[in-house]
C-alpha positions as CSV (number, residue, x, y, z in Angstrom):
1,M,-11.8,-36.7,12.0
2,V,-14.3,-36.7,9.2
3,F,-13.7,-38.6,5.9
4,L,-15.6,-37.7,2.8
5,S,-16.8,-40.4,0.4
6,L,-16.2,-40.0,-3.3
7,A,-19.9,-39.1,-3.7
8,Q,-19.3,-36.0,-1.4
9,I,-16.3,-34.8,-3.4
10,D,-17.0,-32.3,-6.1
11,L,-16.0,-34.4,-9.1
12,P,-15.9,-33.0,-12.7
13,P,-19.0,-34.3,-14.6
14,L,-18.9,-36.8,-17.4
15,P,-19.3,-35.0,-20.7
16,Q,-22.6,-34.8,-22.5
17,L,-22.2,-36.8,-25.8
18,A,-24.1,-36.3,-29.0
19,L,-23.9,-40.0,-29.9
20,D,-26.2,-39.7,-32.9
21,A,-23.7,-37.5,-34.6
22,Y,-20.9,-40.1,-34.5
23,P,-20.2,-42.5,-37.4
24,P,-21.8,-45.9,-36.7
25,A,-18.6,-47.7,-35.7
26,A,-17.7,-44.9,-33.3
27,R,-21.2,-44.6,-32.0
28,E,-21.3,-48.3,-31.0
29,A,-17.9,-48.2,-29.2
30,V,-18.5,-44.9,-27.4
31,S,-22.1,-45.7,-26.4
32,R,-21.0,-49.0,-24.8
33,A,-18.2,-47.3,-22.8
34,H,-20.4,-44.4,-21.9
35,Q,-23.1,-46.7,-20.5
36,I,-20.5,-48.5,-18.3
37,A,-19.0,-45.2,-17.0
38,T,-22.5,-43.8,-16.3
39,A,-23.4,-46.9,-14.3
40,R,-20.0,-46.7,-12.4
41,P,-19.2,-43.0,-12.2
42,T,-16.8,-43.3,-9.3
43,D,-14.8,-46.2,-10.9
44,A,-11.6,-44.6,-12.3
45,E,-11.0,-47.5,-14.7
46,A,-14.5,-47.3,-16.1
47,V,-14.3,-43.5,-16.5
48,G,-10.7,-43.8,-17.9
49,T,-11.9,-46.4,-20.5
50,L,-14.5,-44.0,-21.7
51,A,-11.8,-41.3,-22.0
52,R,-9.6,-43.7,-24.0
53,V,-12.5,-44.7,-26.4
54,L,-13.3,-41.0,-27.0
55,H,-9.6,-40.4,-27.6
56,A,-9.3,-43.3,-30.0
57,W,-12.2,-41.9,-32.1
58,D,-10.5,-38.4,-32.2
59,Q,-13.0,-36.8,-29.8
60,W,-10.2,-35.0,-28.0
61,G,-12.3,-32.3,-26.2
62,A,-14.7,-34.9,-24.7
63,A,-11.7,-37.2,-23.9
64,H,-10.0,-34.4,-22.0
65,D,-13.1,-33.7,-19.9
66,T,-13.3,-37.4,-19.1
67,Y,-9.6,-37.7,-18.3
68,V,-10.0,-34.9,-15.8
69,R,-12.6,-36.9,-13.9
70,A,-10.4,-40.0,-14.0
71,Q,-7.6,-37.9,-12.5
72,A,-9.8,-36.7,-9.7
73,L,-10.8,-40.3,-9.0
74,A,-7.2,-41.7,-9.2
75,P,-4.9,-38.7,-8.5
76,R,-1.8,-40.9,-8.2
77,A,-2.3,-42.7,-11.6
78,F,0.3,-42.0,-14.3
79,E,-1.8,-42.9,-17.4
80,W,-4.7,-40.4,-17.0
81,Q,-2.2,-37.5,-16.7
82,Y,-0.2,-38.7,-19.6
83,L,-3.1,-39.5,-22.0
84,D,-4.7,-36.2,-21.1
85,G,-1.5,-34.4,-22.2
86,L,-1.7,-36.2,-25.5
87,A,-5.3,-35.2,-26.0
88,L,-4.5,-31.5,-25.2
89,Q,-1.6,-31.6,-27.7
90,R,-4.2,-32.5,-30.4
91,L,-6.3,-29.6,-29.3
92,A,-3.2,-27.3,-29.6
93,R,-3.3,-26.5,-25.9
94,H,0.4,-27.1,-25.5
95,A,1.1,-25.2,-22.3
96,E,-1.6,-27.2,-20.5
97,A,-0.3,-30.4,-22.1
98,A,3.1,-29.7,-20.7
99,G,1.6,-29.4,-17.2
100,H,0.1,-32.8,-17.5
101,F,3.3,-34.3,-18.8
102,D,5.1,-32.8,-15.9
103,E,2.6,-34.4,-13.5
104,A,2.9,-37.7,-15.3
105,L,6.7,-37.7,-15.1
106,Q,6.5,-37.1,-11.3
107,R,4.8,-40.5,-11.1
108,S,6.9,-42.3,-13.7
109,P,10.2,-40.3,-14.3
110,G,11.7,-42.8,-16.7
111,Y,8.9,-43.1,-19.3
112,L,10.6,-42.0,-22.5
113,P,7.6,-41.0,-24.6
114,A,6.4,-38.7,-21.8
115,R,9.8,-37.0,-21.7
116,V,9.7,-36.5,-25.5
117,K,6.1,-35.1,-25.3
118,L,7.0,-32.7,-22.5
119,A,9.9,-31.3,-24.5
120,E,7.8,-31.0,-27.6
121,S,4.9,-29.3,-25.7
122,L,7.3,-26.8,-24.2
123,L,8.8,-26.0,-27.6
124,E,5.3,-25.5,-29.1
125,S,4.2,-23.3,-26.2
126,G,7.4,-21.1,-26.6
127,S,9.3,-22.2,-23.5
128,L,12.5,-22.7,-25.5
129,D,14.9,-22.3,-22.6
130,R,13.2,-25.1,-20.7
131,A,12.7,-27.3,-23.7
132,E,16.4,-27.2,-24.9
133,P,18.1,-29.1,-22.0
134,L,15.3,-31.7,-22.2
135,F,16.0,-32.3,-25.9
136,E,19.8,-32.4,-25.2
137,A,19.2,-35.2,-22.6
138,L,17.0,-37.0,-25.1
139,R,19.8,-37.1,-27.7
140,R,21.5,-39.7,-25.5
141,E,18.7,-42.1,-26.0
142,P,18.7,-43.9,-29.4
143,A,14.9,-44.2,-29.4
144,S,14.4,-40.5,-28.9
145,E,17.4,-39.1,-30.7
146,P,15.5,-38.2,-34.0
147,A,12.9,-36.2,-32.0
148,A,15.6,-34.5,-30.0
149,E,17.5,-33.5,-33.1
150,L,14.4,-32.1,-34.7
151,G,13.6,-30.2,-31.5
152,L,17.1,-28.7,-31.2
153,G,17.0,-27.8,-34.8
154,R,13.8,-25.9,-34.4
155,I,15.0,-24.2,-31.3
156,A,18.2,-23.1,-33.0
157,A,16.2,-21.8,-36.0
158,A,13.9,-19.9,-33.7
159,K,16.9,-18.2,-32.2
160,G,18.2,-17.3,-35.7
161,Q,21.1,-19.8,-35.5
162,H,20.4,-21.4,-38.8
163,G,23.9,-23.0,-39.2
164,A,23.4,-24.9,-36.0
165,A,19.8,-25.7,-37.0
166,V,20.9,-27.3,-40.2
167,T,23.4,-29.5,-38.4
168,H,20.7,-30.8,-36.1
169,L,18.1,-31.2,-38.8
170,E,20.4,-33.0,-41.2
171,R,21.1,-35.4,-38.4
172,A,17.4,-35.9,-37.9
173,V,16.8,-36.8,-41.5
174,A,19.9,-39.0,-41.5
175,L,18.3,-40.9,-38.6
176,F,14.9,-41.1,-40.3
177,P,15.1,-40.3,-44.0
178,E,11.4,-40.2,-44.6
179,W,10.6,-37.4,-42.1
180,G,8.5,-34.8,-43.9
181,A,8.3,-32.3,-41.1
182,A,12.1,-32.4,-40.6
183,Y,12.7,-31.7,-44.3
184,Y,10.3,-28.7,-44.1
185,A,12.2,-27.2,-41.1
186,L,15.5,-27.9,-42.9
187,A,14.2,-26.1,-46.0
188,L,13.4,-23.0,-44.0
189,S,16.9,-22.9,-42.5
190,Y,18.6,-23.6,-45.9
191,R,16.6,-20.7,-47.3
192,A,17.6,-18.4,-44.4
193,L,21.3,-19.3,-45.2
194,G,20.8,-18.5,-48.9
195,R,21.1,-22.2,-49.9
196,R,18.2,-22.1,-52.3
197,E,18.9,-25.3,-54.2
198,D,19.2,-27.3,-51.0
199,A,16.0,-25.7,-49.8
200,Q,14.2,-26.7,-52.9
201,R,15.4,-30.3,-52.6
202,A,14.3,-30.4,-48.9
203,L,10.8,-29.1,-49.9
204,E,10.5,-31.8,-52.5
205,R,11.3,-34.4,-49.8
206,N,8.7,-32.8,-47.6
207,A,6.1,-33.1,-50.4
208,Q,7.2,-36.7,-51.0
209,Y,7.0,-37.9,-47.4
210,G,4.3,-35.6,-46.0
211,P,3.1,-36.6,-42.5
212,I,5.4,-39.7,-42.1
213,W,6.8,-39.6,-38.6
214,P,9.3,-41.9,-36.8
215,A,7.5,-44.5,-34.7
216,Q,8.2,-44.7,-31.0
217,N,7.2,-47.5,-28.7
218,D,4.5,-46.0,-26.5
219,S,2.8,-48.8,-24.5
220,V,0.4,-46.4,-22.7
221,F,-0.9,-44.7,-25.9
222,A,-1.2,-48.2,-27.4
223,T,-4.0,-48.8,-24.9
224,V,-5.9,-46.1,-26.8
225,T,-5.2,-47.1,-30.4
226,A,-6.1,-50.7,-29.6
227,L,-9.7,-49.6,-28.9
228,R,-10.3,-48.6,-32.5
229,D,-10.8,-51.4,-34.9
230,D,-12.3,-49.9,-38.1
231,A,-10.8,-50.5,-41.5
232,Q,-8.8,-47.3,-41.8
233,T,-7.3,-47.7,-38.4
234,N,-6.2,-51.3,-39.2
235,L,-4.7,-50.0,-42.4
236,Q,-2.7,-47.3,-40.5
237,R,-1.7,-49.9,-37.9
238,G,-0.4,-52.2,-40.7
239,L,1.7,-49.4,-42.1
240,K,3.3,-48.7,-38.7
241,L,4.0,-52.4,-38.2
242,A,5.6,-52.6,-41.7
243,D,7.8,-49.6,-40.9
244,A,8.9,-51.4,-37.7
245,G,9.8,-54.5,-39.6
246,D,6.9,-56.7,-38.3
247,L,5.8,-58.2,-41.6
248,A,3.5,-60.8,-40.1
249,G,1.7,-58.2,-38.0
250,A,1.5,-55.8,-40.9
251,I,-0.1,-58.4,-43.1
252,A,-2.6,-59.3,-40.4
253,A,-3.6,-55.7,-39.9
254,H,-4.0,-55.1,-43.6
255,E,-6.1,-58.3,-44.0
256,A,-8.2,-57.1,-41.0
257,A,-8.8,-53.8,-42.8
258,L,-10.0,-55.6,-45.9
259,A,-12.2,-57.9,-43.8
260,R,-14.1,-54.8,-42.7
261,D,-13.9,-53.0,-46.1
262,P,-12.8,-55.1,-49.1
263,S,-12.8,-52.0,-51.4
264,I,-9.8,-50.3,-49.8
265,A,-7.5,-50.3,-52.8
266,Q,-4.5,-49.1,-50.8
267,A,-4.6,-52.1,-48.5
268,H,-4.5,-54.4,-51.6
269,V,-1.6,-52.4,-53.0
270,N,0.4,-52.6,-49.7
271,L,-0.2,-56.4,-49.5
272,I,1.4,-56.9,-52.9
273,S,4.6,-55.6,-51.4
274,L,4.2,-57.2,-48.0
275,Y,3.5,-60.7,-49.4
276,G,6.3,-60.2,-51.9
277,R,8.7,-59.5,-49.0
278,T,7.7,-62.9,-47.5
279,Q,8.0,-64.5,-51.0
280,D,4.3,-65.5,-50.9
281,W,4.0,-64.9,-54.6
282,A,0.5,-66.4,-55.0
283,R,-1.2,-64.2,-52.4
284,A,0.7,-61.1,-53.7
285,E,-0.7,-61.7,-57.1
286,Q,-4.2,-62.2,-55.7
287,H,-4.1,-58.7,-54.2
288,Y,-2.6,-57.3,-57.5
289,R,-5.6,-58.7,-59.4
290,A,-7.9,-57.3,-56.7
291,V,-6.6,-53.8,-57.2
292,V,-6.9,-54.0,-61.0
293,A,-10.5,-55.1,-60.5
294,I,-11.2,-52.2,-58.2
295,G,-9.6,-49.8,-60.7
296,F,-8.0,-47.4,-58.1
297,N,-4.3,-46.8,-57.3
298,L,-3.3,-48.6,-60.4
299,D,0.0,-46.9,-60.9
300,E,1.2,-48.1,-57.5
301,A,-0.3,-51.6,-58.1
302,H,1.6,-52.0,-61.4
303,Y,4.8,-50.7,-59.9
304,D,4.6,-53.0,-56.9
305,Y,3.8,-55.9,-59.2
306,G,6.9,-55.0,-61.2
307,V,9.0,-55.2,-58.0
308,L,7.3,-58.5,-57.2
309,L,8.2,-59.9,-60.6
310,G,11.7,-58.6,-60.3
311,L,12.2,-60.4,-57.0
312,Q,11.4,-63.6,-59.1
313,E,13.8,-62.5,-61.8
314,R,11.0,-62.3,-64.3
315,W,12.5,-59.3,-66.0
316,G,10.4,-59.0,-69.2
317,P,7.0,-59.0,-67.4
318,A,8.5,-56.7,-64.7
319,A,9.5,-54.2,-67.4
320,E,6.0,-54.3,-68.8
321,A,4.5,-53.7,-65.4
322,Y,6.7,-50.6,-64.9
323,R,5.6,-49.4,-68.4
324,Q,2.0,-49.8,-67.3
325,A,2.7,-47.7,-64.2
326,I,4.3,-45.0,-66.3
327,A,1.4,-45.0,-68.8
328,I,-0.9,-44.1,-65.9
329,N,1.5,-41.8,-64.1
330,P,4.2,-40.5,-66.4
331,R,6.0,-38.9,-63.4
332,H,6.4,-42.1,-61.5
333,A,10.1,-41.7,-60.7
334,L,10.6,-45.2,-59.1
335,A,9.0,-46.9,-62.1
336,H,11.3,-45.0,-64.5
337,N,14.3,-45.9,-62.4
338,N,13.5,-49.6,-62.1
339,L,12.7,-49.8,-65.8
340,G,16.2,-48.3,-66.4
341,Q,17.8,-51.0,-64.3
342,I,16.2,-53.7,-66.4
343,L,17.3,-51.9,-69.6
344,E,20.7,-51.7,-68.2
345,R,20.7,-55.4,-67.5
346,D,20.0,-55.9,-71.1
347,R,22.9,-53.6,-72.0
348,R,20.5,-51.2,-73.7
349,F,22.5,-48.3,-72.2
350,D,21.1,-45.4,-74.2
351,E,17.5,-46.4,-73.3
352,A,18.5,-47.0,-69.7
353,A,20.0,-43.5,-69.5
354,A,16.8,-42.0,-70.9
355,A,14.8,-43.9,-68.3
356,Y,17.0,-42.6,-65.5
357,R,16.8,-39.1,-66.9
358,Q,13.0,-39.3,-66.8
359,A,13.2,-40.5,-63.2
360,V,15.3,-37.5,-62.2
361,D,13.1,-35.1,-64.2
362,S,10.0,-36.5,-62.5
363,Q,11.6,-36.2,-59.0
364,P,14.7,-34.0,-58.9
365,A,15.5,-35.0,-55.3
366,F,15.6,-38.7,-56.2
367,R,19.2,-39.3,-55.4
368,L,19.4,-43.0,-56.5
369,G,17.9,-42.1,-59.9
370,R,20.4,-39.3,-60.4
371,F,23.3,-41.6,-59.3
372,N,22.1,-44.2,-61.8
373,L,21.9,-41.5,-64.5
374,G,25.5,-40.5,-63.7
375,R,26.7,-44.1,-63.8
376,M,25.0,-44.6,-67.2
377,L,26.5,-41.4,-68.7
378,L,29.9,-42.7,-67.6
379,A,29.2,-46.0,-69.3
380,L,28.3,-44.2,-72.4
381,G,31.5,-42.1,-72.3
382,R,29.6,-38.9,-71.6
383,T,31.9,-37.9,-68.7
384,D,31.2,-34.2,-68.7
385,E,27.5,-34.8,-68.4
386,A,28.1,-37.4,-65.7
387,I,30.2,-34.9,-63.6
388,V,27.3,-32.4,-63.8
389,E,24.8,-34.9,-62.5
390,L,27.1,-36.4,-59.8
391,E,28.1,-33.1,-58.4
392,K,24.5,-32.6,-57.4
393,L,24.8,-35.5,-55.0
394,I,27.5,-34.2,-52.7
395,Q,25.1,-32.9,-50.1
396,P,23.8,-33.9,-47.5
397,R,26.9,-35.8,-46.3
398,D,25.1,-38.9,-45.1
399,A,25.9,-42.6,-45.4
400,E,24.8,-42.6,-49.1
401,V,27.3,-40.0,-50.2
402,P,30.6,-42.0,-50.2
403,R,29.6,-44.0,-53.2
404,Y,28.4,-40.9,-55.0
405,L,31.7,-39.1,-54.3
406,F,33.6,-42.2,-55.5
407,A,31.6,-42.2,-58.8
408,L,32.3,-38.4,-59.1
409,A,36.1,-39.1,-58.6
410,T,35.9,-41.8,-61.3
411,A,34.2,-39.4,-63.7
412,H,36.9,-36.7,-63.1
413,V,39.7,-39.2,-63.7
414,R,38.1,-40.4,-67.0
415,A,37.7,-36.7,-68.0
416,G,41.4,-36.2,-67.5
417,H,41.0,-34.2,-64.2
418,R,43.5,-36.4,-62.2
419,A,44.0,-34.0,-59.3
420,E,40.3,-33.4,-59.0
421,G,39.6,-37.1,-59.0
422,I,42.2,-37.7,-56.2
423,K,40.5,-35.0,-54.2
424,W,37.0,-36.5,-54.4
425,A,38.3,-40.0,-53.9
426,T,40.1,-39.0,-50.7
427,D,37.0,-37.3,-49.5
428,A,34.9,-40.4,-50.3
429,K,37.3,-42.6,-48.5
430,Q,37.2,-40.5,-45.3
431,L,33.5,-40.3,-45.3
432,A,33.1,-44.0,-45.9
433,L,35.3,-44.6,-42.8
434,E,33.2,-42.2,-40.8
435,H,30.1,-44.2,-41.7
436,G,31.8,-47.6,-41.0
437,Q,31.9,-48.6,-44.7
438,R,35.3,-50.3,-44.5
439,E,34.9,-52.4,-47.7
440,L,34.1,-49.3,-49.8
441,A,36.9,-47.4,-48.1
442,A,39.4,-50.2,-49.0
443,A,38.2,-50.2,-52.6
444,I,38.7,-46.4,-52.8
445,E,42.2,-46.8,-51.3
446,R,43.1,-49.3,-54.0
447,D,42.1,-46.9,-56.7
448,L,43.9,-44.0,-55.0
449,A,47.1,-46.1,-54.8
450,R,46.9,-46.6,-58.6
451,L,46.4,-42.8,-59.2
452,K,49.2,-41.6,-56.9
């Protein structure tokens, strides 16, 4: 029997790299990995590391070519198949990506991110009948349920089943309320059903949240992202850690970004909030002063500083900070809302109502702002106006809605519409129970008992 050495096997070549065209930070990292892979061309780990570095620096075509060589050198390895699938997804070669995810799952069937990526690639490549049962299975996993609901919603929409699509997509945004892509898909299905106002609100949410996507723990892809250490990558890493609730990690990543580029105003802005959440008031104020000195992102800096002052119950300076944010960005809905809350604390109800109205006019999909406006109109005895505003909050029927419906019921009762008030209060109680809000349900039940 004759055994062939690796040198005799027809291996895919390492890619030719135009290193001079790369940014300096990328050039240094890629050049170092390329030298090692060139010196050890039959070492799967050396070749795979080059592929990972190229992937980290968004060189997806060259990364794919290098992953192919790593797969030839280590055909039983999971990571090269899986990471190649991710690179192919970024190249919009979804059918090929699905093939690699299939291969990866043969080696590690339980790896959840690979299961999600396979279903998504099949959906993108038009293989709906194969993608659908995969998404159905993913619904049973809490970590993948949001992605599964979005996938099933898109499949239902592609089949013209927009009622079912809305059910899935509303569940997706209930699970992750800042999911821009899910709101866009929801808007399309609302529009297909003739629900134009709902579609407009969903499009506004899409514009508000943009590319925000629910994070998923992917330890294999983390070996790629860890290889890139420039300022913007550290900033993005810090944002993801903050979303995951890791405040210490988020602060460290933001500080690392500023160590590489102290002029990143957004990093300073984010650190105002992050240090505020840890009650490190002095450091938060340092970063606020740094943003003011840089002169960019000032509306967000003033707003976050107002929140910081509010956490310390320094209401007067907080109100002034919100006014500064509004002076720079008159459509800053959150600043208008928070200013309204301070005015409400001071019992300046007419001014508070005006601030809440400006919040809603600036961002019509801002539900908390509209709820506050409805409450304040009730406090001012303007019940008919309150009903008009609160009726706009009855959809979607998520965990926020029970208190909105309760306020609507109160408004109807004060307007003399007793039967209508009982109807909405009963609906609010049932929905509160469905969402596990037992204290709210009990409060509604007490009010119902007095009405009946």
